PyMOL Python script that loads the backbone (N, CA, C, O; Angstrom):
from pymol import cmd

cmd.read_pdbstr("""\
ATOM      1  N   UNK A   1       0.847  -1.168   0.000  1.00  0.00           N
ATOM      2  CA  UNK A   1       0.000   0.000   0.000  1.00  0.00           C
ATOM      3  C   UNK A   1       0.896   1.236   0.000  1.00  0.00           C
ATOM      4  O   UNK A   1       1.813   1.354   0.813  1.00  0.00           O
ATOM      5  N   UNK A   2       0.617   2.151  -0.924  1.00  0.00           N
ATOM      6  CA  UNK A   2       1.370   3.390  -1.031  1.00  0.00           C
ATOM      7  C   UNK A   2       0.412   4.547  -1.259  1.00  0.00           C
ATOM      8  O   UNK A   2      -0.588   4.413  -1.964  1.00  0.00           O
ATOM      9  N   UNK A   3       0.731   5.685  -0.654  1.00  0.00           N
ATOM     10  CA  UNK A   3       0.018   6.926  -0.931  1.00  0.00           C
ATOM     11  C   UNK A   3       0.948   7.802  -1.754  1.00  0.00           C
ATOM     12  O   UNK A   3       2.054   8.131  -1.325  1.00  0.00           O
ATOM     13  N   UNK A   4       0.492   8.170  -2.924  1.00  0.00           N
ATOM     14  CA  UNK A   4       1.307   8.931  -3.860  1.00  0.00           C
ATOM     15  C   UNK A   4       1.011  10.421  -3.743  1.00  0.00           C
ATOM     16  O   UNK A   4      -0.142  10.827  -3.599  1.00  0.00           O
ATOM     17  N   UNK A   5       2.063  11.227  -3.806  1.00  0.00           N
ATOM     18  CA  UNK A   5       1.840  12.671  -3.755  1.00  0.00           C
ATOM     19  C   UNK A   5       1.793  13.238  -5.173  1.00  0.00           C
ATOM     20  O   UNK A   5       2.046  12.534  -6.151  1.00  0.00           O
ATOM     21  N   UNK A   6       1.469  14.496  -5.259  1.00  0.00           N
ATOM     22  CA  UNK A   6       1.288  15.157  -6.545  1.00  0.00           C
ATOM     23  C   UNK A   6       2.528  15.062  -7.418  1.00  0.00           C
ATOM     24  O   UNK A   6       2.434  14.750  -8.605  1.00  0.00           O
ATOM     25  N   UNK A   7       3.698  15.332  -6.831  1.00  0.00           N
ATOM     26  CA  UNK A   7       4.921  15.322  -7.631  1.00  0.00           C
ATOM     27  C   UNK A   7       5.188  13.951  -8.240  1.00  0.00           C
ATOM     28  O   UNK A   7       5.578  13.866  -9.404  1.00  0.00           O
ATOM     29  N   UNK A   8       4.991  12.900  -7.496  1.00  0.00           N
ATOM     30  CA  UNK A   8       5.219  11.550  -8.034  1.00  0.00           C
ATOM     31  C   UNK A   8       4.335  11.306  -9.250  1.00  0.00           C
ATOM     32  O   UNK A   8       4.782  10.737 -10.246  1.00  0.00           O
ATOM     33  N   UNK A   9       3.101  11.730  -9.168  1.00  0.00           N
ATOM     34  CA  UNK A   9       2.177  11.519 -10.285  1.00  0.00           C
ATOM     35  C   UNK A   9       2.514  12.428 -11.467  1.00  0.00           C
ATOM     36  O   UNK A   9       2.379  12.016 -12.618  1.00  0.00           O
ATOM     37  N   UNK A  10       2.944  13.642 -11.199  1.00  0.00           N
ATOM     38  CA  UNK A  10       3.355  14.540 -12.282  1.00  0.00           C
ATOM     39  C   UNK A  10       4.557  13.958 -13.018  1.00  0.00           C
ATOM     40  O   UNK A  10       4.593  13.948 -14.249  1.00  0.00           O
ATOM     41  N   UNK A  11       5.543  13.472 -12.260  1.00  0.00           N
ATOM     42  CA  UNK A  11       6.721  12.871 -12.898  1.00  0.00           C
ATOM     43  C   UNK A  11       6.318  11.674 -13.755  1.00  0.00           C
ATOM     44  O   UNK A  11       6.850  11.482 -14.848  1.00  0.00           O
ATOM     45  N   UNK A  12       5.385  10.876 -13.260  1.00  0.00           N
ATOM     46  CA  UNK A  12       4.903   9.726 -14.028  1.00  0.00           C
ATOM     47  C   UNK A  12       4.223  10.196 -15.317  1.00  0.00           C
ATOM     48  O   UNK A  12       4.484   9.665 -16.396  1.00  0.00           O
ATOM     49  N   UNK A  13       3.363  11.182 -15.192  1.00  0.00           N
ATOM     50  CA  UNK A  13       2.637  11.687 -16.358  1.00  0.00           C
ATOM     51  C   UNK A  13       3.565  12.340 -17.379  1.00  0.00           C
ATOM     52  O   UNK A  13       3.257  12.380 -18.570  1.00  0.00           O
ATOM     53  N   UNK A  14       4.696  12.847 -16.909  1.00  0.00           N
ATOM     54  CA  UNK A  14       5.679  13.460 -17.811  1.00  0.00           C
ATOM     55  C   UNK A  14       6.697  12.439 -18.319  1.00  0.00           C
ATOM     56  O   UNK A  14       7.689  12.801 -18.953  1.00  0.00           O
ATOM     57  N   UNK A  15       6.442  11.171 -18.037  1.00  0.00           N
ATOM     58  CA  UNK A  15       7.296  10.060 -18.481  1.00  0.00           C
ATOM     59  C   UNK A  15       8.728  10.133 -17.961  1.00  0.00           C
ATOM     60  O   UNK A  15       9.665   9.751 -18.662  1.00  0.00           O
ATOM     61  N   UNK A  16       8.898  10.620 -16.738  1.00  0.00           N
ATOM     62  CA  UNK A  16      10.216  10.582 -16.102  1.00  0.00           C
ATOM     63  C   UNK A  16      10.550   9.114 -15.837  1.00  0.00           C
ATOM     64  O   UNK A  16       9.773   8.400 -15.202  1.00  0.00           O
ATOM     65  N   UNK A  17      11.692   8.674 -16.319  1.00  0.00           N
ATOM     66  CA  UNK A  17      12.038   7.250 -16.317  1.00  0.00           C
ATOM     67  C   UNK A  17      11.913   6.591 -14.946  1.00  0.00           C
ATOM     68  O   UNK A  17      11.307   5.525 -14.833  1.00  0.00           O
ATOM     69  N   UNK A  18      12.472   7.199 -13.908  1.00  0.00           N
ATOM     70  CA  UNK A  18      12.435   6.587 -12.573  1.00  0.00           C
ATOM     71  C   UNK A  18      11.005   6.479 -12.046  1.00  0.00           C
ATOM     72  O   UNK A  18      10.638   5.473 -11.437  1.00  0.00           O
ATOM     73  N   UNK A  19      10.210   7.501 -12.277  1.00  0.00           N
ATOM     74  CA  UNK A  19       8.823   7.477 -11.803  1.00  0.00           C
ATOM     75  C   UNK A  19       8.009   6.434 -12.557  1.00  0.00           C
ATOM     76  O   UNK A  19       7.215   5.709 -11.957  1.00  0.00           O
ATOM     77  N   UNK A  20       8.204   6.357 -13.862  1.00  0.00           N
ATOM     78  CA  UNK A  20       7.479   5.376 -14.672  1.00  0.00           C
ATOM     79  C   UNK A  20       7.844   3.961 -14.242  1.00  0.00           C
ATOM     80  O   UNK A  20       6.965   3.115 -14.077  1.00  0.00           O
ATOM     81  N   UNK A  21       9.130   3.701 -14.060  1.00  0.00           N
ATOM     82  CA  UNK A  21       9.575   2.375 -13.637  1.00  0.00           C
ATOM     83  C   UNK A  21       8.989   2.005 -12.277  1.00  0.00           C
ATOM     84  O   UNK A  21       8.460   0.908 -12.100  1.00  0.00           O
ATOM     85  N   UNK A  22       9.085   2.916 -11.327  1.00  0.00           N
ATOM     86  CA  UNK A  22       8.593   2.641  -9.968  1.00  0.00           C
ATOM     87  C   UNK A  22       7.090   2.399  -9.954  1.00  0.00           C
ATOM     88  O   UNK A  22       6.622   1.427  -9.361  1.00  0.00           O
ATOM     89  N   UNK A  23       6.331   3.277 -10.604  1.00  0.00           N
ATOM     90  CA  UNK A  23       4.879   3.142 -10.570  1.00  0.00           C
ATOM     91  C   UNK A  23       4.413   1.938 -11.377  1.00  0.00           C
ATOM     92  O   UNK A  23       3.490   1.237 -10.961  1.00  0.00           O
ATOM     93  N   UNK A  24       5.033   1.689 -12.515  1.00  0.00           N
ATOM     94  CA  UNK A  24       4.654   0.512 -13.297  1.00  0.00           C
ATOM     95  C   UNK A  24       4.928  -0.776 -12.528  1.00  0.00           C
ATOM     96  O   UNK A  24       4.143  -1.721 -12.607  1.00  0.00           O
ATOM     97  N   UNK A  25       6.030  -0.823 -11.786  1.00  0.00           N
ATOM     98  CA  UNK A  25       6.314  -2.008 -10.963  1.00  0.00           C
ATOM     99  C   UNK A  25       5.232  -2.213  -9.920  1.00  0.00           C
ATOM    100  O   UNK A  25       4.822  -3.347  -9.670  1.00  0.00           O
ATOM    101  N   UNK A  26       4.765  -1.143  -9.312  1.00  0.00           N
ATOM    102  CA  UNK A  26       3.696  -1.259  -8.319  1.00  0.00           C
ATOM    103  C   UNK A  26       2.393  -1.691  -8.969  1.00  0.00           C
ATOM    104  O   UNK A  26       1.664  -2.511  -8.410  1.00  0.00           O
ATOM    105  N   UNK A  27       2.092  -1.151 -10.143  1.00  0.00           N
ATOM    106  CA  UNK A  27       0.850  -1.505 -10.837  1.00  0.00           C
ATOM    107  C   UNK A  27       0.849  -2.963 -11.271  1.00  0.00           C
ATOM    108  O   UNK A  27      -0.180  -3.632 -11.180  1.00  0.00           O
ATOM    109  N   UNK A  28       1.983  -3.464 -11.739  1.00  0.00           N
ATOM    110  CA  UNK A  28       2.094  -4.863 -12.163  1.00  0.00           C
ATOM    111  C   UNK A  28       1.881  -5.800 -10.977  1.00  0.00           C
ATOM    112  O   UNK A  28       1.324  -6.887 -11.131  1.00  0.00           O
ATOM    113  N   UNK A  29       2.324  -5.380  -9.803  1.00  0.00           N
ATOM    114  CA  UNK A  29       2.191  -6.209  -8.598  1.00  0.00           C
ATOM    115  C   UNK A  29       0.818  -6.073  -7.948  1.00  0.00           C
ATOM    116  O   UNK A  29       0.571  -6.649  -6.889  1.00  0.00           O
ATOM    117  N   UNK A  30      -0.071  -5.318  -8.577  1.00  0.00           N
ATOM    118  CA  UNK A  30      -1.404  -5.058  -8.031  1.00  0.00           C
ATOM    119  C   UNK A  30      -1.349  -4.454  -6.630  1.00  0.00           C
ATOM    120  O   UNK A  30      -2.185  -4.755  -5.778  1.00  0.00           O
ATOM    121  N   UNK A  31      -0.366  -3.610  -6.406  1.00  0.00           N
ATOM    122  CA  UNK A  31      -0.224  -2.920  -5.130  1.00  0.00           C
ATOM    123  C   UNK A  31      -1.334  -1.889  -5.003  1.00  0.00           C
ATOM    124  O   UNK A  31      -1.642  -1.180  -5.961  1.00  0.00           O
ATOM    125  N   UNK A  32      -1.929  -1.805  -3.829  1.00  0.00           N
ATOM    126  CA  UNK A  32      -2.956  -0.807  -3.596  1.00  0.00           C
ATOM    127  C   UNK A  32      -2.304   0.569  -3.531  1.00  0.00           C
ATOM    128  O   UNK A  32      -1.399   0.806  -2.731  1.00  0.00           O
ATOM    129  N   UNK A  33      -2.781   1.473  -4.389  1.00  0.00           N
ATOM    130  CA  UNK A  33      -2.239   2.822  -4.448  1.00  0.00           C
ATOM    131  C   UNK A  33      -3.321   3.826  -4.084  1.00  0.00           C
ATOM    132  O   UNK A  33      -4.487   3.673  -4.448  1.00  0.00           O
ATOM    133  N   UNK A  34      -2.908   4.850  -3.360  1.00  0.00           N
ATOM    134  CA  UNK A  34      -3.816   5.906  -2.931  1.00  0.00           C
ATOM    135  C   UNK A  34      -3.252   7.258  -3.319  1.00  0.00           C
ATOM    136  O   UNK A  34      -2.042   7.417  -3.479  1.00  0.00           O
ATOM    137  N   UNK A  35      -4.125   8.218  -3.467  1.00  0.00           N
ATOM    138  CA  UNK A  35      -3.771   9.629  -3.592  1.00  0.00           C
ATOM    139  C   UNK A  35      -4.871  10.405  -2.880  1.00  0.00           C
ATOM    140  O   UNK A  35      -6.027   9.983  -2.857  1.00  0.00           O
ATOM    141  N   UNK A  36      -4.507  11.520  -2.311  1.00  0.00           N
ATOM    142  CA  UNK A  36      -5.511  12.313  -1.594  1.00  0.00           C
ATOM    143  C   UNK A  36      -6.350  13.119  -2.583  1.00  0.00           C
ATOM    144  O   UNK A  36      -5.943  13.349  -3.722  1.00  0.00           O
ATOM    145  N   UNK A  37      -7.502  13.536  -2.135  1.00  0.00           N
ATOM    146  CA  UNK A  37      -8.344  14.391  -2.968  1.00  0.00           C
ATOM    147  C   UNK A  37      -7.644  15.721  -3.239  1.00  0.00           C
ATOM    148  O   UNK A  37      -7.909  16.362  -4.256  1.00  0.00           O
ATOM    149  N   UNK A  38      -6.755  16.138  -2.342  1.00  0.00           N
ATOM    150  CA  UNK A  38      -5.970  17.360  -2.561  1.00  0.00           C
ATOM    151  C   UNK A  38      -5.030  17.153  -3.746  1.00  0.00           C
ATOM    152  O   UNK A  38      -4.869  18.053  -4.570  1.00  0.00           O
ATOM    153  N   UNK A  39      -4.412  15.984  -3.838  1.00  0.00           N
ATOM    154  CA  UNK A  39      -3.550  15.665  -4.985  1.00  0.00           C
ATOM    155  C   UNK A  39      -4.362  15.693  -6.270  1.00  0.00           C
ATOM    156  O   UNK A  39      -3.912  16.238  -7.278  1.00  0.00           O
ATOM    157  N   UNK A  40      -5.536  15.119  -6.243  1.00  0.00           N
ATOM    158  CA  UNK A  40      -6.412  15.134  -7.420  1.00  0.00           C
ATOM    159  C   UNK A  40      -6.702  16.574  -7.838  1.00  0.00           C
ATOM    160  O   UNK A  40      -6.608  16.918  -9.016  1.00  0.00           O
ATOM    161  N   UNK A  41      -7.052  17.401  -6.872  1.00  0.00           N
ATOM    162  CA  UNK A  41      -7.332  18.814  -7.139  1.00  0.00           C
ATOM    163  C   UNK A  41      -6.112  19.512  -7.735  1.00  0.00           C
ATOM    164  O   UNK A  41      -6.237  20.272  -8.695  1.00  0.00           O
ATOM    165  N   UNK A  42      -4.938  19.257  -7.169  1.00  0.00           N
ATOM    166  CA  UNK A  42      -3.713  19.881  -7.664  1.00  0.00           C
ATOM    167  C   UNK A  42      -3.408  19.469  -9.102  1.00  0.00           C
ATOM    168  O   UNK A  42      -2.975  20.296  -9.905  1.00  0.00           O
ATOM    169  N   UNK A  43      -3.628  18.208  -9.426  1.00  0.00           N
ATOM    170  CA  UNK A  43      -3.345  17.746 -10.784  1.00  0.00           C
ATOM    171  C   UNK A  43      -4.233  18.416 -11.823  1.00  0.00           C
ATOM    172  O   UNK A  43      -3.792  18.681 -12.941  1.00  0.00           O
ATOM    173  N   UNK A  44      -5.468  18.689 -11.462  1.00  0.00           N
ATOM    174  CA  UNK A  44      -6.400  19.299 -12.406  1.00  0.00           C
ATOM    175  C   UNK A  44      -6.418  20.830 -12.332  1.00  0.00           C
ATOM    176  O   UNK A  44      -7.142  21.471 -13.093  1.00  0.00           O
ATOM    177  N   UNK A  45      -5.635  21.419 -11.430  1.00  0.00           N
ATOM    178  CA  UNK A  45      -5.750  22.866 -11.206  1.00  0.00           C
ATOM    179  C   UNK A  45      -4.869  23.722 -12.113  1.00  0.00           C
ATOM    180  O   UNK A  45      -4.989  24.947 -12.088  1.00  0.00           O
ATOM    181  N   UNK A  46      -3.994  23.124 -12.907  1.00  0.00           N
ATOM    182  CA  UNK A  46      -3.152  23.902 -13.808  1.00  0.00           C
ATOM    183  C   UNK A  46      -4.049  24.661 -14.777  1.00  0.00           C
ATOM    184  O   UNK A  46      -4.855  24.047 -15.476  1.00  0.00           O
ATOM    185  N   UNK A  47      -3.924  25.999 -14.834  1.00  0.00           N
ATOM    186  CA  UNK A  47      -4.866  26.796 -15.631  1.00  0.00           C
ATOM    187  C   UNK A  47      -4.857  26.496 -17.135  1.00  0.00           C
ATOM    188  O   UNK A  47      -5.884  26.644 -17.797  1.00  0.00           O
ATOM    189  N   UNK A  48      -3.716  26.081 -17.675  1.00  0.00           N
ATOM    190  CA  UNK A  48      -3.622  25.849 -19.122  1.00  0.00           C
ATOM    191  C   UNK A  48      -3.615  24.365 -19.460  1.00  0.00           C
ATOM    192  O   UNK A  48      -3.002  23.958 -20.447  1.00  0.00           O
ATOM    193  N   UNK A  49      -4.287  23.558 -18.657  1.00  0.00           N
ATOM    194  CA  UNK A  49      -4.293  22.112 -18.884  1.00  0.00           C
ATOM    195  C   UNK A  49      -5.001  21.797 -20.205  1.00  0.00           C
ATOM    196  O   UNK A  49      -6.105  22.277 -20.464  1.00  0.00           O
ATOM    197  N   UNK A  50      -4.353  20.995 -21.016  1.00  0.00           N
ATOM    198  CA  UNK A  50      -4.924  20.592 -22.300  1.00  0.00           C
ATOM    199  C   UNK A  50      -5.865  19.405 -22.096  1.00  0.00           C
ATOM    200  O   UNK A  50      -5.760  18.679 -21.107  1.00  0.00           O
ATOM    201  N   UNK A  51      -6.766  19.222 -23.023  1.00  0.00           N
ATOM    202  CA  UNK A  51      -7.737  18.136 -22.934  1.00  0.00           C
ATOM    203  C   UNK A  51      -7.046  16.780 -22.853  1.00  0.00           C
ATOM    204  O   UNK A  51      -7.451  15.924 -22.066  1.00  0.00           O
ATOM    205  N   UNK A  52      -6.003  16.575 -23.662  1.00  0.00           N
ATOM    206  CA  UNK A  52      -5.319  15.285 -23.636  1.00  0.00           C
ATOM    207  C   UNK A  52      -4.604  15.063 -22.301  1.00  0.00           C
ATOM    208  O   UNK A  52      -4.524  13.931 -21.825  1.00  0.00           O
ATOM    209  N   UNK A  53      -4.086  16.128 -21.700  1.00  0.00           N
ATOM    210  CA  UNK A  53      -3.459  16.011 -20.378  1.00  0.00           C
ATOM    211  C   UNK A  53      -4.494  15.646 -19.319  1.00  0.00           C
ATOM    212  O   UNK A  53      -4.235  14.804 -18.459  1.00  0.00           O
ATOM    213  N   UNK A  54      -5.656  16.273 -19.378  1.00  0.00           N
ATOM    214  CA  UNK A  54      -6.725  15.969 -18.425  1.00  0.00           C
ATOM    215  C   UNK A  54      -7.175  14.520 -18.564  1.00  0.00           C
ATOM    216  O   UNK A  54      -7.481  13.864 -17.567  1.00  0.00           O
ATOM    217  N   UNK A  55      -7.217  14.023 -19.785  1.00  0.00           N
ATOM    218  CA  UNK A  55      -7.608  12.622 -20.017  1.00  0.00           C
ATOM    219  C   UNK A  55      -6.572  11.665 -19.431  1.00  0.00           C
ATOM    220  O   UNK A  55      -6.932  10.639 -18.854  1.00  0.00           O
ATOM    221  N   UNK A  56      -5.273  12.001 -19.577  1.00  0.00           N
ATOM    222  CA  UNK A  56      -4.217  11.165 -19.005  1.00  0.00           C
ATOM    223  C   UNK A  56      -4.303  11.150 -17.481  1.00  0.00           C
ATOM    224  O   UNK A  56      -4.155  10.103 -16.850  1.00  0.00           O
ATOM    225  N   UNK A  57      -4.543  12.314 -16.905  1.00  0.00           N
ATOM    226  CA  UNK A  57      -4.678  12.404 -15.446  1.00  0.00           C
ATOM    227  C   UNK A  57      -5.869  11.561 -14.991  1.00  0.00           C
ATOM    228  O   UNK A  57      -5.762  10.784 -14.042  1.00  0.00           O
ATOM    229  N   UNK A  58      -6.983  11.717 -15.665  1.00  0.00           N
ATOM    230  CA  UNK A  58      -8.186  10.975 -15.300  1.00  0.00           C
ATOM    231  C   UNK A  58      -7.962   9.470 -15.409  1.00  0.00           C
ATOM    232  O   UNK A  58      -8.376   8.716 -14.529  1.00  0.00           O
ATOM    233  N   UNK A  59      -7.314   9.031 -16.476  1.00  0.00           N
ATOM    234  CA  UNK A  59      -7.042   7.598 -16.656  1.00  0.00           C
ATOM    235  C   UNK A  59      -6.149   7.073 -15.540  1.00  0.00           C
ATOM    236  O   UNK A  59      -6.385   5.987 -15.011  1.00  0.00           O
ATOM    237  N   UNK A  60      -5.127   7.841 -15.183  1.00  0.00           N
ATOM    238  CA  UNK A  60      -4.237   7.418 -14.099  1.00  0.00           C
ATOM    239  C   UNK A  60      -4.985   7.358 -12.773  1.00  0.00           C
ATOM    240  O   UNK A  60      -4.855   6.388 -12.026  1.00  0.00           O
ATOM    241  N   UNK A  61      -5.762   8.388 -12.483  1.00  0.00           N
ATOM    242  CA  UNK A  61      -6.481   8.425 -11.205  1.00  0.00           C
ATOM    243  C   UNK A  61      -7.534   7.322 -11.102  1.00  0.00           C
ATOM    244  O   UNK A  61      -7.920   6.932 -10.001  1.00  0.00           O
ATOM    245  N   UNK A  62      -7.992   6.827 -12.237  1.00  0.00           N
ATOM    246  CA  UNK A  62      -8.948   5.713 -12.210  1.00  0.00           C
ATOM    247  C   UNK A  62      -8.304   4.412 -11.765  1.00  0.00           C
ATOM    248  O   UNK A  62      -9.009   3.447 -11.472  1.00  0.00           O
ATOM    249  N   UNK A  63      -6.964   4.366 -11.708  1.00  0.00           N
ATOM    250  CA  UNK A  63      -6.271   3.173 -11.240  1.00  0.00           C
ATOM    251  C   UNK A  63      -5.856   3.300  -9.778  1.00  0.00           C
ATOM    252  O   UNK A  63      -5.264   2.380  -9.214  1.00  0.00           O
ATOM    253  N   UNK A  64      -6.166   4.439  -9.167  1.00  0.00           N
ATOM    254  CA  UNK A  64      -5.736   4.761  -7.805  1.00  0.00           C
ATOM    255  C   UNK A  64      -6.970   5.062  -6.961  1.00  0.00           C
ATOM    256  O   UNK A  64      -7.933   5.659  -7.442  1.00  0.00           O
ATOM    257  N   UNK A  65      -6.932   4.646  -5.709  1.00  0.00           N
ATOM    258  CA  UNK A  65      -8.023   4.987  -4.790  1.00  0.00           C
ATOM    259  C   UNK A  65      -7.790   6.398  -4.260  1.00  0.00           C
ATOM    260  O   UNK A  65      -6.706   6.729  -3.780  1.00  0.00           O
ATOM    261  N   UNK A  66      -8.825   7.215  -4.358  1.00  0.00           N
ATOM    262  CA  UNK A  66      -8.735   8.599  -3.887  1.00  0.00           C
ATOM    263  C   UNK A  66      -9.230   8.670  -2.446  1.00  0.00           C
ATOM    264  O   UNK A  66     -10.319   8.196  -2.120  1.00  0.00           O
ATOM    265  N   UNK A  67      -8.412   9.269  -1.599  1.00  0.00           N
ATOM    266  CA  UNK A  67      -8.776   9.430  -0.189  1.00  0.00           C
ATOM    267  C   UNK A  67      -9.549  10.735  -0.048  1.00  0.00           C
ATOM    268  O   UNK A  67      -9.006  11.807  -0.312  1.00  0.00           O
ATOM    269  N   UNK A  68     -10.806  10.655   0.365  1.00  0.00           N
ATOM    270  CA  UNK A  68     -11.613  11.881   0.478  1.00  0.00           C
ATOM    271  C   UNK A  68     -11.176  12.709   1.688  1.00  0.00           C
ATOM    272  O   UNK A  68     -10.532  12.202   2.607  1.00  0.00           O
ATOM    273  N   UNK A  69     -11.540  13.989   1.667  1.00  0.00           N
ATOM    274  CA  UNK A  69     -11.204  14.823   2.832  1.00  0.00           C
ATOM    275  C   UNK A  69     -11.986  14.356   4.064  1.00  0.00           C
ATOM    276  O   UNK A  69     -13.108  13.861   3.954  1.00  0.00           O
ATOM    277  N   UNK A  70     -11.384  14.522   5.205  1.00  0.00           N
ATOM    278  CA  UNK A  70     -12.020  14.154   6.463  1.00  0.00           C
ATOM    279  C   UNK A  70     -12.596  15.431   7.079  1.00  0.00           C
ATOM    280  O   UNK A  70     -11.865  16.402   7.271  1.00  0.00           O
ATOM    281  N   UNK A  71     -13.878  15.443   7.387  1.00  0.00           N
ATOM    282  CA  UNK A  71     -14.469  16.647   7.991  1.00  0.00           C
ATOM    283  C   UNK A  71     -13.820  16.967   9.327  1.00  0.00           C
ATOM    284  O   UNK A  71     -13.477  16.074  10.102  1.00  0.00           O
ATOM    285  N   UNK A  72     -13.664  18.232   9.574  1.00  0.00           N
ATOM    286  CA  UNK A  72     -13.050  18.673  10.836  1.00  0.00           C
ATOM    287  C   UNK A  72     -13.995  18.533  11.987  1.00  0.00           C
ATOM    288  O   UNK A  72     -13.640  18.858  13.120  1.00  0.00           O
TER     289      UNK A  72
END
""", "prot")
cmd.dss("prot")
cmd.show_as("cartoon", "prot")
cmd.util.cbc("prot")
cmd.orient("prot")
């Protein structure tokens, strides 16, 4: 089980070799992966995000469990 932060996912989406290797190894092993809803928000918050980038983010996040915010 791993919780991924925004930077790890950005590096993966940008095809950074180390990030791709690490995340692909976890995905092949069916490791449970998490990201917070804040990470999800950060990934989609870039003002000039292109449609194809948003689709890649969405596809990646569909393979990860999103941790919802906890009410205070």
